[in-house]
C-alpha positions as CSV (number, residue, x, y, z in Angstrom):
1,T,-94.1,-96.1,-1.5
2,A,-92.6,-93.3,0.3
3,R,-92.6,-89.8,-1.1
4,R,-89.2,-88.5,-1.5
5,T,-88.7,-84.8,-0.9
6,V,-86.2,-83.0,-3.2
7,H,-84.7,-79.6,-2.4
8,T,-83.4,-77.7,-5.1
9,R,-81.8,-74.1,-4.8
10,S,-82.6,-71.4,-7.6
11,R,-79.8,-69.7,-9.3
12,R,-80.4,-66.3,-7.5
13,S,-79.9,-68.4,-4.1
14,M,-76.7,-70.2,-5.6
15,S,-75.6,-66.3,-6.4
16,E,-76.6,-65.2,-2.9
17,W,-74.3,-68.1,-1.5
18,H,-71.3,-66.8,-3.5
19,I,-71.7,-62.8,-2.5
20,P,-69.4,-62.9,0.8
21,E,-66.3,-64.4,-1.3
22,L,-67.3,-62.0,-4.2
23,K,-67.7,-59.1,-1.7
24,E,-64.3,-59.6,-0.3
25,G,-62.6,-60.1,-3.5
26,K,-63.8,-56.7,-4.7
27,K,-62.7,-55.2,-1.5
28,R,-59.5,-56.6,-1.6
29,G,-59.5,-55.5,-5.6
30,R,-60.1,-51.8,-4.7
31,K,-57.6,-52.3,-1.6
32,E,-54.8,-53.2,-4.1
33,E,-56.1,-50.9,-6.5
34,G,-55.9,-48.0,-4.1
35,D,-52.4,-48.9,-2.7
36,E,-51.0,-48.8,-6.2
37,K,-52.3,-45.5,-7.1
38,K,-51.3,-44.2,-3.4
39,K,-48.0,-45.8,-4.2
40,K,-48.1,-43.7,-7.8
41,E,-48.9,-40.4,-6.0
42,E,-46.1,-41.0,-3.4
43,A,-44.0,-41.6,-6.2
44,K,-45.0,-38.4,-7.9
45,K,-44.6,-36.3,-4.8
46,R,-40.8,-38.0,-4.1
47,K,-40.1,-36.9,-8.1
48,R,-41.7,-33.6,-7.5
49,K,-39.9,-33.1,-4.5
50,K,-36.6,-34.2,-5.4
51,K,-37.2,-31.7,-8.8
52,E,-38.0,-28.8,-6.0
53,E,-35.1,-29.7,-4.6
54,E,-32.5,-29.9,-7.3
55,E,-34.3,-26.4,-8.4
56,A,-33.6,-25.0,-5.4
57,E,-30.1,-26.2,-5.6
58,R,-29.4,-25.2,-8.9
59,K,-30.8,-21.6,-7.7
60,K,-28.7,-21.4,-4.7
61,E,-25.4,-22.3,-6.9
62,E,-26.4,-19.8,-9.2
63,D,-27.1,-17.2,-6.6
64,A,-23.5,-18.2,-5.1
65,K,-21.8,-17.8,-8.4
66,R,-23.3,-14.3,-8.7
67,K,-22.6,-13.2,-5.6
68,K,-18.9,-14.1,-6.4
69,K,-18.8,-12.6,-9.6
70,E,-20.4,-9.4,-7.8
71,E,-17.9,-9.6,-4.9
72,E,-14.9,-10.0,-7.3
73,A,-16.4,-7.2,-9.7
74,E,-16.6,-5.1,-6.6
75,R,-12.7,-6.3,-5.4
76,K,-11.5,-5.4,-8.7
77,K,-13.1,-2.1,-8.8
78,E,-11.6,-1.5,-5.3
79,E,-8.2,-2.4,-6.4
80,E,-8.6,-0.2,-9.2
81,E,-9.6,2.8,-7.5
82,D,-6.8,2.1,-4.9
83,A,-4.3,1.8,-7.8
84,K,-5.9,5.1,-8.9
85,R,-5.5,6.8,-5.5
86,K,-2.0,5.9,-5.2
87,K,-0.9,6.5,-8.7
88,K,-2.6,10.3,-7.8
89,K,-0.8,10.4,-4.7
90,K,2.4,9.4,-6.0
91,E,2.0,11.9,-9.0
92,E,1.3,14.8,-6.4
93,D,4.0,13.9,-4.5
94,Q,6.3,14.2,-7.5
95,R,4.9,17.4,-8.4
96,K,5.1,18.8,-4.3
97,K,8.5,17.4,-4.7
98,K,9.4,19.4,-7.9
99,E,7.7,22.2,-7.0
100,E,9.8,22.1,-3.7
101,Q,13.0,21.5,-5.9
102,D,12.3,24.5,-7.9
103,E,11.4,26.4,-5.4
104,H,14.9,25.7,-3.9
105,R,16.6,26.3,-6.7
106,K,15.0,29.7,-7.2
107,K,15.6,30.5,-3.8
108,K,19.5,29.3,-4.0
109,K,19.5,31.6,-7.3
110,R,18.3,35.0,-5.6
111,R,20.9,34.3,-2.5
112,G,23.4,33.8,-5.0
113,S,22.9,37.0,-6.8
114,S,22.1,39.3,-3.8
115,P,25.0,41.2,-2.2
116,D,23.0,41.5,1.1
117,D,24.2,45.2,1.6
118,F,27.8,44.3,2.7
119,R,30.4,46.8,2.0
120,Y,33.0,45.6,-0.7
121,H,36.5,45.4,-0.3
122,K,39.6,45.7,-1.9
123,A,41.8,42.8,-3.2
124,T,43.4,40.5,-1.0
125,K,45.1,37.1,-1.0
126,V,43.9,34.4,1.0
127,N,45.5,31.2,2.4
128,V,43.4,28.2,3.0
129,S,45.1,25.3,4.3
130,T,42.7,22.9,2.1
131,S,43.9,24.3,-1.3
132,E,46.0,26.3,-2.8
133,P,46.1,30.0,-2.7
134,I,43.1,31.9,-3.9
135,Y,43.3,35.3,-5.6
136,V,40.2,37.8,-5.7
137,D,40.8,40.7,-8.3
138,S,40.6,44.3,-6.8
139,Q,37.6,46.5,-7.7
140,E,37.1,49.7,-6.8
141,S,33.6,50.1,-8.2
142,T,30.7,48.9,-5.7
143,D,28.3,48.0,-8.8
144,T,29.5,44.8,-9.4
145,L,30.8,41.8,-7.3
146,P,34.7,40.7,-7.3
147,R,35.3,37.4,-9.2
148,G,37.8,34.8,-7.7
149,K,40.6,33.6,-10.0
150,K,41.1,30.1,-8.9
151,E,44.1,28.1,-9.3
152,E,42.9,24.9,-8.4
153,R,39.3,23.1,-8.9
154,R,37.5,24.0,-5.8
155,D,36.3,27.8,-5.1
156,Y,36.3,28.6,-1.1
157,V,35.8,32.3,-2.0
158,A,32.2,33.8,-0.9
159,R,29.7,34.8,-3.9
160,E,29.5,38.2,-2.2
161,A,32.2,40.6,-0.9
162,L,32.5,40.9,2.5
163,G,32.8,44.1,4.5
164,V,36.2,44.8,5.9
165,A,35.2,44.5,9.6
166,E,33.7,40.9,9.0
167,K,36.6,40.1,6.5
168,S,38.7,40.8,9.8
169,L,37.0,38.7,11.7
170,I,36.7,35.6,9.2
171,E,40.7,36.2,8.6
172,R,41.0,35.8,12.4
173,F,38.8,32.8,12.7
174,L,40.5,30.9,9.7
175,N,44.1,32.0,11.7
176,E,42.8,29.9,14.5
177,C,41.4,26.8,12.5
178,I,45.1,27.2,10.4
179,I,47.1,26.6,13.8
180,N,45.3,23.3,14.5
181,E,44.4,22.2,11.0
182,D,43.3,18.7,12.0
183,F,40.5,20.3,13.9
184,M,38.8,21.8,11.0
185,F,39.6,21.0,7.7
186,N,41.0,17.2,7.6
187,G,38.3,15.2,9.3
188,T,36.1,13.0,7.1
189,V,32.7,12.1,7.6
190,E,31.7,8.8,5.4
191,G,34.0,9.3,2.9
192,Y,32.9,12.6,1.8
193,E,35.3,15.5,2.5
194,I,34.6,18.5,4.9
195,F,35.4,22.3,3.9
196,L,33.9,25.5,4.7
197,S,33.7,28.2,2.0
198,F,33.8,31.9,3.2
199,N,30.0,32.3,3.0
200,D,29.6,29.2,5.4
201,I,31.9,31.1,7.9
202,R,30.3,34.4,7.3
203,E,26.9,32.7,8.2
204,L,28.4,31.1,11.3
205,L,29.6,34.7,12.5
206,F,26.9,36.8,11.4
207,V,23.3,36.0,11.6
208,R,20.0,37.6,10.9
209,E,17.5,38.2,13.3
210,S,15.1,36.0,10.9
211,E,17.7,33.1,11.3
212,S,17.5,32.9,15.2
213,I,15.3,30.3,16.8
214,G,14.1,32.8,19.5
215,Y,12.6,34.4,15.9
216,V,10.7,31.1,15.5
217,Q,9.1,31.6,19.2
218,S,8.2,35.4,18.6
219,C,6.2,34.5,15.5
220,K,2.4,35.1,15.8
221,D,1.0,32.9,13.2
222,D,2.3,29.6,11.3
223,K,3.0,31.1,8.2
224,S,5.6,33.2,9.2
225,K,7.4,29.9,10.9
226,E,6.7,28.2,8.1
227,Q,8.9,30.8,5.8
228,H,11.8,30.7,8.2
229,F,12.0,27.0,8.1
230,D,11.4,27.1,4.1
231,Y,14.1,29.5,4.2
232,A,16.6,27.2,6.1
233,F,15.8,23.9,4.5
234,G,15.8,25.8,0.9
235,K,19.9,25.1,1.5
236,L,19.2,21.6,0.8
237,D,19.2,20.0,-2.7
238,R,16.3,17.5,-2.3
239,A,13.9,17.1,-0.2
240,P,14.4,16.7,3.4
241,N,12.8,12.9,3.4
242,E,15.5,11.8,1.2
243,F,18.6,12.4,3.4
244,D,20.0,10.2,6.2
245,L,21.2,13.4,8.2
246,I,20.4,16.4,8.0
247,F,23.1,19.4,10.1
248,S,21.5,22.6,11.2
249,T,22.9,25.4,12.9
250,M,21.1,27.1,15.3
251,H,21.5,30.4,16.6
252,V,20.4,30.3,20.4
253,G,19.8,33.4,22.4
254,T,21.7,36.5,21.2
255,N,25.3,35.4,20.7
256,H,25.3,31.7,21.0
257,W,25.8,28.7,18.1
258,A,24.8,24.9,18.7
259,L,24.2,22.0,16.3
260,L,21.2,20.2,15.7
261,V,21.6,17.1,13.9
262,I,18.6,15.4,12.5
263,H,18.9,11.7,12.1
264,I,16.0,10.9,9.3
265,K,16.9,7.0,9.4
266,E,17.0,6.8,13.5
267,K,14.2,9.2,14.0
268,E,16.1,11.5,16.4
269,F,17.2,14.8,16.9
270,H,20.9,15.2,18.6
271,V,21.8,18.8,19.7
272,Y,25.5,19.6,20.3
273,D,25.9,21.9,22.6
274,S,29.6,23.6,23.7
275,L,27.7,25.4,26.8
276,R,25.5,22.1,27.6
277,N,25.5,23.7,31.5
278,K,23.3,26.7,30.4
279,D,19.3,26.5,30.5
280,R,18.1,26.7,27.2
281,R,14.6,26.2,26.9
282,D,14.5,27.4,23.7
283,I,15.7,24.7,21.7
284,P,13.3,22.1,22.6
285,Q,10.5,24.7,21.7
286,Y,12.0,25.0,18.4
287,V,12.3,21.6,17.7
288,E,8.7,21.0,18.3
289,E,8.0,23.7,15.8
290,L,10.4,21.9,13.6
291,K,8.2,18.6,14.0
292,R,5.6,20.3,13.0
293,Y,7.1,21.8,9.8
294,L,8.2,18.3,8.9
295,N,4.6,16.8,9.3
296,G,4.0,18.9,6.1
297,K,6.9,17.9,4.4
298,H,5.9,14.2,4.6
299,I,8.1,13.4,7.8
300,D,6.2,12.1,10.6
301,A,8.4,13.6,13.6
302,D,6.1,13.7,16.5
303,K,7.5,11.2,18.7
304,W,11.2,11.3,17.9
305,P,13.0,12.0,20.8
306,L,15.0,14.9,21.4
307,R,18.9,13.9,22.6
308,Y,21.7,16.1,24.1
309,L,24.8,14.4,23.0
310,N,27.6,13.8,25.7
311,P,30.4,13.8,25.6
312,C,30.1,17.2,23.5
313,P,33.5,19.1,23.4
314,Q,33.0,22.2,25.5
315,Q,34.1,25.7,25.1
316,G,36.6,27.1,27.5
317,S,35.9,31.1,26.5
318,G,32.9,33.0,25.5
319,D,33.3,33.5,22.0
320,D,34.3,30.2,20.6
321,C,31.0,28.7,20.1
322,S,31.0,28.7,16.0
323,I,34.4,27.0,16.2
324,F,33.1,24.1,18.3
325,T,29.8,24.3,16.3
326,C,31.9,23.6,13.1
327,K,34.0,20.7,15.1
């Protein structure tokens, strides 16, 4: 009989027969496990990154809110400080205005109570075209001033007694005006009646040296100039910047009168001169000093032009400038 050979494999060799597949499966399992782990880590990273971005955004919003709050607080503080400054400035302006008004009243009171060393005269009766006759009591004594008795509400009698020579010149002035009363006393400006008192006329006809515009140029210091303008503007009952127009007579040279009109609203200086052909360099110099004074009164007049108004009535004689100034 033929011998039959049987080949058998041990368990070990069978397992070895399946080793490649097992290795491949394990390798695949490890790869899947690694991929899963990697995905989890990436998910964690994304979550952490998102959280960091949210935290940064929240911090950014908080910084913006804090910055806005600080800016609002700073702006509010600045507004409060600005309001305080404005209030303080307003109070300071009101205080200065009150001081100026008080000083004006004091100066006016002093001017009204001083006789200026004029000689007194006996009683006279003066007829002025704008009112009924005004009687002045006779007083021989020079210790007191004469008091006027008026028959009408208006009173054109000067507070101070006049010297005989001055009285004579004023009566001549009035007589010339009364000849043509439309020339002087019947004109109206913006509804207000124009009238002159004896004191106004005396101040036009007789001037002190310190009231001349030449005196301003001769002052060596600003304090003296300021005192001159304080005296001139002390006649106003309010601060200069509260007026639309200010009429200021100017004593030019030694024997001439001209009129300066300060237009507060139009911001201009107008000069009315009945001897316009004369070369008067002192008027522009006087106006420059006046500008500096007005700057100290809260009126910025540096760039205001000086204009000589034409046509301006021209005087024919050499001694009519005061009448033309009134006109």
